C-alpha positions in Angstrom: 62.7 -70.4 -83.9 64.9 -71.3 -86.4 66.3 -74.0 -88.5 69.0 -74.3 -85.4 67.0 -74.0 -83.0 64.7 -76.9 -84.1 67.8 -78.6 -84.2 69.2 -78.2 -80.7 66.0 -79.0 -79.5 65.9 -82.0 -81.7 68.7 -83.0 -80.6 67.7 -83.3 -76.5 64.8 -84.3 -77.1 66.0 -87.4 -79.5 69.4 -88.4 -77.4 71.4 -87.7 -80.2 74.0 -84.6 -81.2 73.2 -81.8 -82.3 75.8 -83.2 -85.5 73.9 -86.1 -86.0 70.5 -84.1 -86.1 71.5 -82.1 -88.5 72.7 -84.6 -90.9 69.1 -86.5 -89.6 67.9 -83.2 -90.6 69.1 -82.6 -94.1 68.2 -86.4 -95.5 64.9 -85.3 -94.7 64.8 -82.8 -96.6 66.5 -84.0 -98.9 64.4 -87.5 -99.0 60.9 -84.8 -99.4 62.3 -82.8 -102.1 63.4 -85.7 -104.2 60.1 -87.6 -103.9 58.2 -84.5 -104.4 60.4 -83.9 -107.5 59.2 -87.7 -108.6 55.4 -86.0 -108.7 55.2 -88.8 -105.6 53.3 -87.8 -102.3 54.2 -88.5 -98.8 51.7 -89.3 -96.0 53.1 -90.0 -92.7 50.1 -90.9 -90.0 49.2 -88.9 -87.1 51.5 -86.0 -89.1 50.6 -84.9 -92.1 51.0 -84.6 -96.1 53.7 -83.0 -97.9 52.7 -83.2 -102.1 53.0 -81.1 -104.6 49.9 -78.9 -106.1 49.5 -77.2 -109.7 48.3 -73.2 -110.0 47.2 -73.1 -112.7 48.1 -70.0 -114.9 46.3 -66.9 -113.8 46.3 -62.4 -113.7 48.0 -60.5 -111.6 48.6 -57.2 -110.8 52.6 -55.4 -110.2 51.4 -53.6 -106.9 54.0 -50.8 -108.0 52.8 -50.3 -111.3 49.5 -51.5 -111.7 49.3 -53.9 -115.0 48.1 -56.5 -115.0 50.7 -59.3 -116.1 50.2 -62.8 -116.5 51.5 -64.7 -114.0 52.8 -68.8 -115.4 51.3 -71.6 -114.3 53.7 -73.4 -111.9 54.0 -76.4 -109.2 53.7 -75.6 -106.0 54.8 -77.9 -102.8 52.4 -78.1 -100.6 52.0 -80.3 -96.5 48.6 -80.1 -95.0 49.0 -82.2 -91.2 46.6 -84.6 -90.3 43.5 -84.1 -87.7 44.7 -85.9 -84.7 48.6 -84.0 -85.1 46.3 -80.6 -85.4 43.5 -82.5 -82.0 47.6 -82.3 -80.2 47.0 -78.0 -80.2 43.9 -77.6 -79.4 
């Protein structure tokens, strides 16, 4: 499912127009990004947790040249589903 298909399904389920569902989706994504940029995490009960994790600097291998390269430390977004959401799938 791509973004447009998701927005259509969301609009149908919430009884929104596709335009309104698209606006809501974009606002949600922007809000999550803004909160994560501040270094905070978002916990949504029954769904999951968005947070920023720090990835340490490490050494990797270029698959084309087989040479070792240094990979700088960075921050990466992370999402972990909550147990109740995982339970819906089993």
